[in-house]
ZADO-1210 file (C-alpha; in nm, 4 decimals, padded with zeros to 6 digits):
<atoms>
<atom x="06.7492" y="05.8949" z="05.3538" code="MET" pos="1"/>
<atom x="06.7961" y="06.1999" z="05.4903" code="MET" pos="2"/>
<atom x="06.9664" y="06.3213" z="05.8176" code="ASP" pos="3"/>
<atom x="06.7576" y="06.5363" z="06.0120" code="VAL" pos="4"/>
<atom x="06.9141" y="06.7188" z="06.3542" code="THR" pos="5"/>
<atom x="06.6525" y="06.8242" z="06.5968" code="ALA" pos="6"/>
<atom x="06.7256" y="06.9021" z="06.9774" code="HIS" pos="7"/>
<atom x="06.5772" y="06.9454" z="07.2717" code="TRP" pos="8"/>
<atom x="06.5956" y="07.2578" z="07.5090" code="VAL" pos="9"/>
<atom x="06.5072" y="07.2321" z="07.8366" code="LEU" pos="10"/>
<atom x="06.4188" y="07.5621" z="08.0402" code="ASP" pos="11"/>
<atom x="06.4101" y="07.3788" z="08.4069" code="ALA" pos="12"/>
<atom x="06.3231" y="07.6773" z="08.5649" code="ALA" pos="13"/>
<atom x="06.0161" y="07.7698" z="08.3702" code="ALA" pos="14"/>
<atom x="05.9525" y="07.3771" z="08.3406" code="ASN" pos="15"/>
<atom x="05.9437" y="07.4038" z="07.9574" code="ALA" pos="16"/>
<atom x="06.1047" y="07.2276" z="07.6570" code="ALA" pos="17"/>
<atom x="06.1446" y="07.3000" z="07.3190" code="TRP" pos="18"/>
<atom x="06.2060" y="07.0912" z="07.0324" code="LEU" pos="19"/>
<atom x="06.4000" y="07.3048" z="06.7820" code="ARG" pos="20"/>
<atom x="06.3397" y="07.1547" z="06.4082" code="LEU" pos="21"/>
<atom x="06.4838" y="07.4327" z="06.2217" code="SER" pos="22"/>
<atom x="06.6798" y="07.7415" z="06.2592" code="ASP" pos="23"/>
<atom x="06.4151" y="07.9284" z="06.0454" code="ALA" pos="24"/>
<atom x="06.2722" y="08.2268" z="06.2086" code="PRO" pos="25"/>
<atom x="05.8927" y="08.1687" z="06.3881" code="VAL" pos="26"/>
<atom x="05.6076" y="08.3885" z="06.2335" code="ALA" pos="27"/>
<atom x="05.3086" y="08.2507" z="06.3861" code="GLU" pos="28"/>
<atom x="05.2351" y="08.0015" z="06.6672" code="SER" pos="29"/>
<atom x="04.9358" y="07.7891" z="06.7766" code="GLU" pos="30"/>
<atom x="04.8362" y="07.6244" z="07.0697" code="GLU" pos="31"/>
<atom x="04.7483" y="07.2962" z="06.9012" code="VAL" pos="32"/>
<atom x="04.6311" y="07.1047" z="07.2675" code="ARG" pos="33"/>
<atom x="04.6774" y="07.2596" z="07.6270" code="PRO" pos="34"/>
<atom x="05.0513" y="07.3788" z="07.6986" code="ASP" pos="35"/>
<atom x="05.1854" y="07.2271" z="07.3330" code="VAL" pos="36"/>
<atom x="05.2505" y="07.5009" z="07.0834" code="VAL" pos="37"/>
<atom x="05.3456" y="07.4331" z="06.7406" code="PHE" pos="38"/>
<atom x="05.5615" y="07.7608" z="06.5895" code="ASP" pos="39"/>
<atom x="05.5626" y="07.7919" z="06.2082" code="PHE" pos="40"/>
<atom x="05.8208" y="07.9775" z="05.9757" code="ASP" pos="41"/>
<atom x="05.6682" y="08.2409" z="05.7189" code="SER" pos="42"/>
<atom x="05.5767" y="07.9157" z="05.5057" code="ALA" pos="43"/>
<atom x="05.3874" y="07.7688" z="05.7540" code="GLY" pos="44"/>
<atom x="05.6301" y="07.4650" z="05.8317" code="ARG" pos="45"/>
<atom x="05.6447" y="07.3377" z="06.1845" code="ILE" pos="46"/>
<atom x="05.9886" y="07.5032" z="06.3382" code="VAL" pos="47"/>
<atom x="05.9504" y="07.4367" z="06.7249" code="ARG" pos="48"/>
<atom x="05.7062" y="07.2511" z="06.9248" code="ILE" pos="49"/>
<atom x="05.6915" y="07.3918" z="07.2435" code="GLU" pos="50"/>
<atom x="05.5700" y="07.1975" z="07.5463" code="VAL" pos="51"/>
<atom x="05.4707" y="07.3831" z="07.8470" code="LEU" pos="52"/>
<atom x="05.4368" y="07.2056" z="08.1898" code="ASP" pos="53"/>
<atom x="05.7029" y="06.9648" z="08.0567" code="ALA" pos="54"/>
<atom x="05.7778" y="06.7435" z="08.3274" code="ARG" pos="55"/>
<atom x="05.4221" y="06.6373" z="08.3423" code="ALA" pos="56"/>
<atom x="05.4043" y="06.6029" z="07.9695" code="LEU" pos="57"/>
<atom x="05.7322" y="06.4477" z="07.8705" code="LEU" pos="58"/>
<atom x="05.8798" y="06.1326" z="07.8877" code="PRO" pos="59"/>
<atom x="06.1175" y="06.0920" z="08.1813" code="ASP" pos="60"/>
<atom x="06.3904" y="05.9638" z="07.9462" code="THR" pos="61"/>
<atom x="06.3527" y="06.3242" z="07.7682" code="ILE" pos="62"/>
<atom x="06.3909" y="06.5553" z="08.0654" code="ILE" pos="63"/>
<atom x="06.6436" y="06.3348" z="08.1806" code="GLY" pos="64"/>
<atom x="06.8338" y="06.3111" z="07.8722" code="ALA" pos="65"/>
<atom x="06.7967" y="06.6978" z="07.8571" code="VAL" pos="66"/>
<atom x="06.8505" y="06.8108" z="08.1900" code="ALA" pos="67"/>
<atom x="07.2022" y="06.6027" z="08.1571" code="ALA" pos="68"/>
<atom x="07.3330" y="06.7860" z="07.8519" code="GLU" pos="69"/>
</atoms>
């Protein structure tokens, strides 16, 4: 089994959250549905998932846990 570290970052003022999957630089982004953006590295791998309007789209358990950090 592989240990994968990913973490959420919340910008409460902007009501946005990011799930960072890799430290690789973002080469391009694609909005996959309204207010959900996938960021890709130069090899086309997803390195970050951005959620705008986070309080409306993410479960309270995620918002609460990230805000408490």
